[in-house]
C-alpha positions in Angstrom: 41.6 151.7 -50.3 40.0 150.2 -46.8 36.4 150.4 -45.7 35.8 150.0 -41.8 36.1 146.9 -40.6 34.4 146.2 -37.3 37.2 145.1 -35.2 41.0 145.4 -36.4 44.6 144.0 -35.9 47.5 142.8 -38.7 46.5 141.0 -41.3 45.9 137.0 -40.8 46.1 134.4 -43.8 42.9 133.1 -43.3 39.4 134.4 -43.5 36.0 132.7 -42.9 33.0 134.0 -43.5 29.7 132.7 -41.4 26.0 133.4 -42.9 22.8 132.0 -42.5 23.4 129.2 -44.6 26.9 128.4 -44.1 30.4 128.5 -42.9 33.0 129.1 -45.8 37.1 129.6 -45.2 40.0 130.5 -47.5 43.5 130.5 -47.3 45.6 132.8 -49.1 49.5 132.8 -49.6 51.8 134.4 -51.8 53.2 132.3 -54.9 56.1 134.3 -57.4 54.3 137.5 -55.5 51.1 136.9 -56.4 48.3 136.3 -53.9 47.0 132.5 -54.3 43.5 130.5 -53.0 45.5 127.8 -51.1 42.9 126.5 -49.8 39.0 126.3 -49.3 36.3 124.8 -47.8 32.3 125.2 -47.1 30.8 123.9 -44.7 26.4 124.0 -44.6 24.8 124.8 -41.1 21.1 123.6 -40.2 18.2 126.3 -41.1 17.7 128.7 -38.1 21.4 128.5 -36.3 22.3 131.8 -37.4 19.7 134.7 -38.2 21.7 138.1 -38.9 20.4 140.5 -37.0 21.8 144.5 -36.0 20.2 143.8 -32.2 18.6 140.6 -31.6 20.4 137.3 -30.9 22.5 135.8 -34.0 23.6 132.5 -33.2 20.9 130.6 -31.6 23.2 127.0 -31.0 27.0 128.2 -30.4 28.5 124.9 -30.3 26.9 124.1 -34.0 28.4 127.5 -35.5 31.7 126.4 -34.1 31.5 122.8 -34.8 31.5 124.2 -38.5 34.2 127.1 -38.1 36.3 124.0 -36.9 35.7 121.5 -39.6 36.1 124.5 -41.9 39.5 125.3 -40.5 40.8 121.7 -40.1 40.1 121.8 -44.4 42.1 125.1 -44.6 44.9 123.5 -42.9 48.0 125.4 -41.8 48.9 126.7 -38.4 47.3 130.3 -37.9 45.0 130.3 -35.3 44.1 134.2 -36.6 41.4 134.9 -39.1 39.4 137.6 -40.8 35.8 137.2 -39.8 33.4 138.1 -42.8 29.7 139.0 -41.5 26.6 139.7 -43.1 25.9 143.5 -43.5 22.5 143.2 -41.5 24.1 142.9 -38.2 25.6 146.1 -38.5 24.1 149.7 -39.8 26.6 151.8 -42.1 26.0 155.6 -42.4 27.9 158.4 -44.1 28.6 161.0 -41.4 29.5 164.1 -42.9 31.9 166.7 -40.5 32.5 170.2 -41.6 35.6 170.7 -39.4 37.6 167.4 -38.3 39.3 167.4 -34.8 43.0 167.2 -34.8 43.2 164.6 -32.1 42.1 160.8 -32.8 40.4 160.7 -29.3 38.1 163.9 -30.3 37.4 162.6 -33.6 36.4 158.8 -32.5 34.1 160.9 -29.8 32.3 163.1 -32.3 31.6 160.0 -34.7 29.8 158.5 -31.9 27.9 161.3 -31.1 26.6 161.4 -34.5 25.6 157.9 -34.8 24.0 157.8 -31.2 20.7 158.5 -32.5 20.6 155.9 -35.2 21.5 152.6 -32.7 18.4 151.0 -30.8 20.3 150.3 -27.9 23.0 152.6 -25.8 26.1 153.7 -27.9 28.4 152.4 -24.7 26.7 148.9 -26.0 28.2 149.6 -29.7 31.1 148.6 -31.6 31.9 151.8 -34.3 34.4 151.7 -36.9 34.7 154.2 -39.6 37.3 155.4 -42.1 37.4 158.9 -43.9 35.4 159.2 -47.0 35.3 162.4 -49.9 36.7 165.5 -48.6 34.6 168.3 -48.6 34.3 171.8 -49.0 36.2 174.3 -46.6 38.5 170.9 -44.9 35.3 169.2 -43.9 35.3 165.0 -44.5 32.9 162.5 -44.9 33.8 159.3 -42.8 32.3 155.8 -43.6 30.8 154.9 -40.2 30.1 150.9 -39.5 27.8 150.5 -36.4 27.3 146.9 -34.9 25.9 146.2 -31.4 29.3 144.3 -29.2 27.2 141.8 -28.2 26.3 140.6 -31.4 29.9 140.7 -32.7 31.1 138.8 -29.9 28.3 136.1 -29.9 30.4 135.1 -33.7 33.7 136.0 -32.0 32.8 133.4 -29.3 32.2 130.6 -32.2 35.6 131.3 -33.6 37.1 131.1 -30.2 35.4 128.1 -29.4 37.2 126.5 -32.5 40.5 127.8 -31.7 40.6 130.8 -33.9 41.0 134.4 -32.9 39.0 136.7 -35.1 41.3 139.5 -35.0 39.6 141.7 -37.6 35.5 141.4 -38.6 34.2 143.2 -41.6 31.2 142.9 -43.4 30.9 141.0 -46.4 29.8 143.9 -49.2 32.2 146.1 -48.0 34.7 143.3 -48.6 32.9 142.8 -52.0 34.1 146.1 -53.1 37.8 145.8 -52.0 37.7 143.0 -54.4 36.3 144.9 -57.0 38.5 147.6 -56.8 41.7 145.0 -56.6 40.5 143.3 -59.5 39.7 145.9 -61.7 41.9 149.1 -60.0 40.3 152.6 -59.7 36.9 152.8 -61.9 36.8 156.4 -63.4 33.6 158.2 -62.4 30.6 156.6 -60.5 30.2 153.4 -59.9 27.3 150.7 -58.5 27.4 147.5 -56.7 24.4 145.5 -56.2 25.3 142.9 -53.6 22.5 139.9 -53.0 22.4 137.1 -50.4 19.4 134.9 -49.2 18.5 136.9 -46.2 19.5 140.7 -47.4 20.5 143.2 -50.4 22.9 145.9 -49.9 23.4 148.4 -52.6 26.7 150.6 -52.7 27.8 153.9 -55.1 31.2 155.0 -55.1 32.7 157.9 -56.8 36.1 156.2 -57.6 37.1 154.6 -54.3 35.1 156.6 -52.1 32.3 155.3 -51.1 29.1 158.3 -51.3 26.0 155.9 -50.6 25.3 152.6 -48.6 22.0 151.0 -48.5 20.7 147.8 -46.9 17.1 146.0 -47.3 16.0 143.0 -45.6 15.1 140.3 -47.7 11.2 139.7 -47.8 10.7 143.5 -47.7 7.7 145.2 -49.9 10.0 146.5 -52.2 11.4 144.5 -55.1 15.7 144.9 -55.2 15.2 146.0 -58.7 12.5 148.8 -57.9 15.0 150.0 -54.8 18.0 149.9 -57.7 15.9 151.9 -59.9 15.2 154.7 -56.4 18.5 154.4 -55.8 19.6 155.6 -59.2 16.9 158.3 -58.9 18.0 159.5 -55.3 21.9 159.2 -57.3 20.8 161.8 -59.9 18.9 163.8 -57.4 20.8 164.6 -54.4 24.4 163.3 -55.2 24.8 165.2 -58.7 25.2 161.9 -60.2 26.0 162.0 -64.1 25.5 157.9 -64.6 27.5 155.2 -63.8 30.4 154.5 -65.3 30.1 150.9 -64.1 26.9 148.6 -62.5 28.2 145.2 -61.0 26.0 142.2 -59.4 27.0 140.1 -57.7 25.6 137.6 -54.6 23.8 134.3 -54.3 20.1 133.5 -54.6 17.6 131.8 -52.4 19.5 128.6 -52.4 22.1 130.2 -50.7 24.7 129.4 -53.8 24.2 125.4 -54.4 24.7 123.9 -57.6 23.7 126.0 -60.6 20.7 127.6 -59.2 23.2 130.8 -57.7 24.1 132.0 -61.4 20.7 131.2 -62.5 19.7 133.7 -60.0 22.3 136.0 -60.3 21.9 135.9 -64.2 18.3 137.1 -64.0 19.2 139.5 -61.3 21.3 141.3 -63.5 19.0 141.2 -66.4 16.6 143.1 -64.1 18.8 145.7 -62.9 20.0 146.0 -66.7 16.3 146.6 -67.4 16.3 149.4 -64.6 18.9 151.0 -65.4 19.5 150.7 -69.1 23.0 149.9 -69.1 25.3 146.3 -69.0 26.5 144.9 -65.8 29.5 143.3 -64.6 29.5 140.7 -62.5 32.8 139.9 -59.3 35.8 137.6 -60.5 38.0 137.0 -57.2 39.9 134.9 -59.5 40.9 138.1 -60.9 43.3 139.1 -57.4 44.3 135.2 -56.2 43.8 132.4 -58.1 43.1 128.7 -56.8 46.4 127.0 -56.4 44.4 123.6 -57.5 42.0 124.5 -60.2 42.4 126.4 -63.8 38.4 127.4 -63.7 36.0 127.4 -60.1 32.2 126.6 -60.5 30.6 130.0 -60.5 28.6 129.2 -57.3 32.0 128.7 -55.1 33.6 131.9 -56.8 30.4 134.0 -55.5 30.4 132.3 -52.1 34.7 133.2 -51.9 34.6 136.7 -53.5 34.2 138.5 -49.6 36.6 136.4 -48.5 39.3 137.3 -51.4 38.5 141.1 -50.7 38.9 140.4 -47.1 42.2 139.2 -46.9 43.6 141.0 -49.9 42.5 144.3 -48.4 43.6 143.4 -45.3 47.2 142.1 -46.7 47.4 145.7 -48.7 46.9 147.8 -45.6 49.6 145.7 -43.7 
């Protein structure tokens, strides 16, 4: 399965993630035919340098971000100057577009999808970067499409920081969509419906999939009036009432807390969220283990905070390689 990236070319071996707290990266190679994390690095960012936003400026000082990207790239080694770039969900808007009839020509489909999402963009659609992938089939030959809408200038901010560091972002993905790929590749197709809750210091995202097809996506900024567990409960009610939900075969909780994943705090925060979600839904939750997709070449076990940080990176690279 491949969820929509904001910008796509052939799959590179390196992934870089930029958040409000840090720049992180991994290199994915193959050993005996199996994917291996051959290098990884994390560089913290000063507060206020990156502020993920759908409409406003995201990077206050590009030189600082470029410097962090350059240091991460140097630690990753290798000669590749191409990378998958993973960005916070809040730089884009993900929606589902239902088409009762799908145009036969790609250009017509592109124009129709852009027409559908133009009302949700607080800027001219001509300034947007729009990417989409097929979702659930509809009765009568129609189809839903999973659409990612971002302001092109916002994407260029992050691409520019990478370019200044000597990297070309040939593919740009969102963190939670990349995380979905990690879960799917690590565990194989999930029979029935399943829920993913992804929490970060800046936002929380909730995704529902029916097998491999995304049927619900919601993003909530950190600091909103509603707590994330309450939002999960509301989502479950919506799922039952509006999406013909018959219960979740699996619930996955992933991400980092307000400490940004430093030390044991991330695991503690994640465990607290898991307990809250389990109490709201009355089901057992799982976590994401990216080492089921690609193991570290230099260690048997990794710190939980590290695996939490790299999980979207693994999904972005493994998913891109599967589609290459």
